[in-house]
N, C-alpha and C positions, 0 to 999 in steps of 0.2 A: 616864299612860302604864296601858294596861291591864296587871292581873295576867297574868301565864304559867298557866294551869290544867294544861298537861300538857306534857309532851317529845316531840316523836315520835322513837319505839323501833322496831326489829322490821319494817321495811317493807324490801322486796327495794328496791335500787337499780336505775335506766332499765338497760335492755339496750342500750348505746350508747357508741363509743368502741372498735370490733371489729372484725375481719376475720372478716366473713360467710363469706368464702369459704375461709380456711384452717382455720377455728373449724368446717367441716363437716368432718368424716374422710369420711363414704362419697360425698361429690363430688368431696374432693382422689383419693384413691384410683380414683375412676372417671375424671377424667381422667387419671391416670399410667395408667393400665390400657389405655386404650382409645387414647390419642393418640400420633402418632410421635414414638419417643422427640427427632427430632433438633429437633420444633416445642415439646418439653416446658419448655424456661427461657424462653422467650416466653412461652410462653401460660401457667405459674405467675404473671408479673413481673404481665402483664396483667388476671389474673382478682384477687392478691392486692392488686392497687389498686383496683381496682374493690369488692374485698370491703369494704375500707379507706373507701372512700369512699361504702357502702352505709351500713355499719356507723356513719357519723360524725354527728353531732348535728344538723347543718346542713342534711345531707340528710333525716335522720327528720321534721325538722320541716318540710321540702319536702312530703313525703309526707302530711302530719295536715294542711297547707294542701290542697293540692291537692284531698282528700275533703271538705273542709270547706268549698270555694267551688265549686257543679260547676259546668260550665259556662251559658251562657247564651244562648239564641237570640236573634238581632237579625233579624228574617225582610225590615225596612224603614229604611234611611236616616233623615236629619233632614229631606231633605225627598220621604219617600215610594218612593223610586227602591227599587225590589226588590234586597236584597243578598242574604239568605240565609246569614248567616255566624253563626259560634259562638264567642264568645267566652272564653277560660279565663283562669283564674288564672295571675299568672308562675311558678308552682311549676310547675305543669305542664308548657309550654316547658322549665326549668329541667330538669325530670325525663325531658322525651323527647330532649332534645338530648344530653346526657349520657346517651341510653342507645343514640341513632343513633354519636354518637362513639364508644361503643366496641365497635362494632360488631355491632349485635345486629340490622341489617339485610342484615350485608354474607357470611354464610355464606357462599354462591354464590361468592365470587371470591377465597376464602386457601385452603390447605393446610390439612385439620383444621378448616375451617369452620363444621361443622354442632355439633363436639362440643364448640369452645371457645365458640361461642354458645350452646348447649344451656345449657352452665355461666354463662355470663355472664348468661342470662336468672333461671335458678334465683334466681340472688343479686341480681340486682339488682332483678327486680320484689319479692322481699322488702321494698322500700321503702313499695313502692307499686304495685298490681298495676294500676290502671286505664290504663296509660299504657302495658301493655302490649300492648293491643289495636294501635294503629296498628301498632307494632313488630315486631307478626307478621302481621299484613294485608301490610306493606312487604316483609316477607321472604317469605313465602308465594307473592306477584305472580309472583316471577320463572320458576319453574316453566313456572305455566301460561302466560305469554305465547312462552316457548320454541315453541309451538307454531305460532308466525308468526315466522319467523327475522328480517323483517324490523322487525316491533316491538319482538322482542326485542333485536335494537342498536340501537335506539333507547333503548330504556327501562331498556333492563339498567342500564347505568353509573348511571346516577339510581339507580335504588333501594337500589343497596348501594355508594354514596355514606356516607361518614360526616361529611358537612354537614350541618346541620340546618337547612335552611333556610326561615323560616317567612313564611306569608304567602302570598294567591292571586295567582300571577303564570303567565303560559308557561312551560311545562314546560321550555322548551329554554331558559331567560335562570336558571333556576335550578341551585346546587350539587349539589344534592341532592332528594328529591321523595319523599313519602307515598303510600301508596294503602290505599286501604278495598275493603270488597264489599258486593253488595246482591243476594240471592237469594232471598232469602224474602218470596210477597206474601200479603196479606191471607186469599184465601180457600183458598191450599194449606199454606204454612206449609215443612215438610219434604218435601212433596210438590211441587218445582218443576215437575213436568211442569204439574201444573195452573195455572203462571202464564199473564199474559194480558196482560201489556206485549207491544206489539207493534214490530215493526222494519220502517221500508220501506226499502227500497234506493233509495241516490241517485246522483245520474250518474254520480259519481266511486267507481270499483270501490276496494269495502272497506267506504264508508261507509255510514249509517245514519240513519233519523229515529227516535228511541224516544219513544212515548207509552204511559206507566203509572204502577206507583206502585211503590216497596218500602215493607212493613213493617218490616223492621228494616233499615238500611244501616249499616255501622258507620265509625267516624270520618270525619262528614261535611267535615271541612276539610279533607281530603285532597287532592293533588294529580290522581289518579285513580281509577277505580276500575274493577271486573272485575264485571260485570251479566248477568243472564240476560233475554233475549227472544223472542221468537214473531216468526223471519224464514219467509219464504217456503218454505226447506226446512224450518224445524221450529224448536226452541227451540234456541239459538246464545250463545255468549259473545262480548262486545262490552268496550270500553276507553270509559269513559266519562270525560274531562279535566274540572276544574274551570273551568279556563280555557284558550279555543280559541289557535291559533296565531296568532292576530290579536291577541289580547291581550282579545276581548270575553269575557263569563262566560257557560259554555254555561247550558240552563235547567236547574237543579238547584233546586226549589224544596222546603225545607226544612221540610215542613207543623207539625212539633213538635217536642220530643225527647224521650224516654222517660223518665218517672220510674220509676225502677229500686231493685229492693230494697239491691242494693250496688253496685260500680263506678262509684260517684255522681263520680268524678274525668273518666271518658272519657262523650266525647256519643255517641251512639247514637239516629239519627232515623230519622223516616218521610219519604219525600221523593216527587217526583213527576216524570216527566215528560214532557213535551210541545213535541218538536219539540226534542227533547234530540240535538245531536250522539256520536256512536260509531260506532268502530270495528272492526270484524270481527274476534274473533283465533278462528283454527281455519277448517275450516267449518261452513256451516250445517247445521242437526241434530245436530248433534255437541257443544251446549256442556256438557253436564253431562261429556260425557268430558272436557272440555278447562280445563273448572276446577273439575274434581276433583284433579287435580295441586295445587291451590292449597289447597282442604279438606284433604287429607291434612296437608301443612306443618301448617297450621294446628292440628288434633286431635290431632297432636304435641306443639306449643306448648300446646292445653290440658293435655295429659300435665303437663307443665314447669311449667304455671303451678297446676297442684295440685301439686305434688310442693314449689314456691316453699313455695307458703301452710302447706304440712303443717310444713316444715321452719322456717319462722317459728313458724308456734305452737308446734311441739314445745321450740324453744330458749327461747321466754318460760316455759313454763311449767316446766323445768328449770332453767332460772335463778332464776327464782321461788321455784323450793321448795328450792333450793342454799342460797338467802338468809334464807329464813322460818323461823323458829322455831316449836312448836307443842307443849305438851305433855314439853316435858321435852327437846327435840332437835330438829334441822333437820326439813326436810319429807323432805329428796332421802332422809334416812336411816330413818325409819318402813319398815316392810315393806309395808304396805299403798300406800303412793304410791309407794314405790321400783315397786311394781307396776303401777301405772302408768302411770307414766312409762317403764317401759321397753318394756311394751305403745303406747304412743303412739311411741317411737321406733323400735320394730321395723318400723311401717305406713311411717314417713316414712322409712326408710332402703332400705324395700323400693320403694317410688314412684321415690327418689331414681334407685337402682342399675336399675330397669327404664329408667327414662325415655333413661339416660345411654345406657345400649345400643342403644334404637332411636336416637340422633344419630348414635352410631358406625356403626350400619349405612347411613344417610344416605351419610355421608363412605365407605362403600367404596363402592357404588352398584353392586358388581356384580351380576350373576341370581341369587344364590343369597340374598343379603343383601334384593334387592328382594322375591324370594317372602318371604323371612321377615318382611318389613314387610306385607306384604298381610296375615296374619293379627295380626301383633303390633300393630298399632298401633290398630285398631280394638279389641282386648282392651282392650289397654293405659287407651284412653280411657273405655271403658266401666268398668272397674276403679279404676284410679288416684284420677280424679273425682267417682269415685261418694264413694268413703274419705275424702275430704275433708272433708267437713261434720261427718261425728261425729268424727273428729280435734281439729276445729277444737272442739267443743264439749265436749267433756273437756278439751280442754288450757284452754280459759276458766276450766272448771269447779276446775283446779288452782288457782287466783288465788282462787277463792271471790267474795266480793262484789266484793274490787276489780278483779275480770275483767269481770264486768259494767256497769263503770263507760267510758264513752266514752275515758277519758285513759290506759287502759290500754292501747289501739288491740284491743284482742281483739273487742269489739263489728265494728270495722269487720271484722276474718279472718273471724267468722263471716257478717258479710253476703254477704262474697264468696267464700264455699265452695263454693254453691253454680253459681258460673257456670259454672265448665269443664267440668260436667256435662251443661250447656244449651247452652251454644252449638255449632255445628259438627256437629251432631247430638245430642240427647238419647238415652239409653240403651237404646231400643228402636231407634234408628235404625243405633247402633252395633253391636247385636248381630244386625240380619237381614242389615244389611252384612257381618260375620264366617260368615254362615251363606251368604251366596251367594261370600265364597271360595272355603271349604271343598266344596261344590256345583261351581263353576266352574272351580277355579284347584288342582289337587291336589299342585301345585309347591308351594301355599303351607302346605300340612298338612308336607310330608313334610319343608320347612324347618325349619318350627316343631318338629318331631319329631326332628330331628337336632340342633335348638338346644337343647334341653334332656336329649336322651339325655348331653349332654355331662359331665352331671351324673348318673349312671346309676350304683349300687353304692355311691356317697357316703354316703347317709341312706336306711334304709329306709323311712321316712314318704315322701318324698317319691318312691321308688320304687312305694312303694303308690298314690302318688296320681296318677303315670302310668298304671299299670296302668288303675285304675279310670277315668280318663280316657279312654284306648282304648275300653275297655267301652263308654262313654257314647257316643263318637264311632260306634261299630259299629252303634248302634240310632237308626236313623231316626223312630222311630215317632213321630209329637206332635211332631217336632225342633223348630219356630217355637214352640209355647208353651212348653217351654221350654231356648228358647235362653239366657237371663239368667241360667241355673244354669251350663248349657255356657261361656257366654261369661268368667263369674267364674273356675271351676276351672280354664281356659286360662290365666286371667292369675297365680292363685297358684300353677299348676303352671311357670309361667317364672319369677315373680317367687322360687319354690323353687330354683329350680335356679341362678338367677346368684346367689344366697346362697352356697350352698352353695360355689362354685367359687369369691365372690370376698369374702366377708364375714368377719369373725373367726370363730372356733367358736362363738364365747356366744350371736352375734345367729342366724347358722344354725340352729341346736339349737332355740333359742324358738321362730323362724316355722316351722319344719317342726313343732316340736311341737306347736304351737295351732294354727296355718292348714293345715296336712295332717296333722297327727295327730288332730285332732277335742279335743286335751285343751286344751280353753279353754272362756268361756263365753260369754255373750252382748251382755257388755260389754268395757270396755276396763278391763284391773286387775286380771281372771282368768287371767291366765298360771301355769301350774304352778309351787308354793314352791321347787321343788330346782332352778329353775335359775340359773346366776348373773346374776342382773336387776343387780345392782349394775355390773359391766362394760357391759352394754348400757346404762341408764343414763350412765355414764360418759363414753361413747365421744359420745352425745348432748348431750353436755353443751358450750355454745356459750364454752368459753374457747381464746382464739387464742393 
């Protein structure tokens, strides 16, 4: 028997066996704030159940397995027949099945659905972010399909089903379906009007034959896809099913899967169309206008995904610091570490609070809220997703060398962190989209100003930031070159307004002092020392 050389001490226990929802006070309060009181008890029960499941050892193991065993492409079967299928680890299917059954594709079919789904998405994707892609695409396909009432009537019940029906079969034979999306091509990227995929009308009205490619196709094992192609009348949106009604496979050649930095569990493919059958969605020449409804919904999911990742990163950092001792005491009690943790917690809470406000606006659906979303979604997509990577890096560093080791889970969060900033339009795309809204839709700016104006007079630093923002908006000289600065300020003012109204005074004070008042350095952990940072950190601690 080998001699024991040491005893393991002073290691933080795994963050497992807890309620991910109940432990997130900012998220719980957002649900209670925005949801109809008559729906609150039911929603709490659902989210608590999901939170406990997410925090369980079993689900965390599923997340690790799905990440460690990425999907594999099978272009042909053993006999040489082309099949174009992607094989996933069983853990992927378990995660995806649970996400569907939890209603993460069913927002459109129940009261308060967007807020409840947003909270569930933030909770559930903390277990593993990759499978959030098909959940997001399926959810977001609904508003685009509504451009064609007949298609919506046929497909919407399948898309909003809470049954995960695995395998490729005709959609009419399935209890639930998933959707993907294909917009970008090699030569154009975000400039989808440069697409070259052609759509030739067939004899049956509304049907076409597609020939071309997609450089990025999300979730290629889905049951259907919304894609863009050049019809005789211009760029048009099409529904492309994987399996046709008669049971034959549509032409959908998966050339290869992307070898991505992160998001390893999820398949993103390059696909070719060669006489592929598609059904037109909306009118010819209005493809961007049709599919933008899907894009807008997935952009909100990018905000939710970034907020989810930030919350998990901060929870891990605070948990580790609460259990690790160094230099005579717990890390969480050390003034400098407390400053770092509080700074990270502010970023996370601001992201969650903003994301949930956007989800509530989707549920409202009124003209004022739609105008607010037109400005707030690109601003949030730009800023929240960009803050994700620095939060992940700093949270990893809180664990020291342990955080740099795969077993900690922190490297997976770090690799995932840039994704939501890139997908559905990178930073410049969001900034330019916001400029278009300012220039063409004055009601959007009015709605935004009314929203932030609800907090006027509550904090002098917020008041000053609003005043400076108005001055910036009044100066259109060189507006495109300084669009990023403008969008950043819009996002920060909006976050500040929400926190001043809804967060505890300690949180709002620290956010306004640092992000709006300028009393902040260039790295995390540079908050004013006079603030009540202990309260901010304790609020972020994952203890339910």
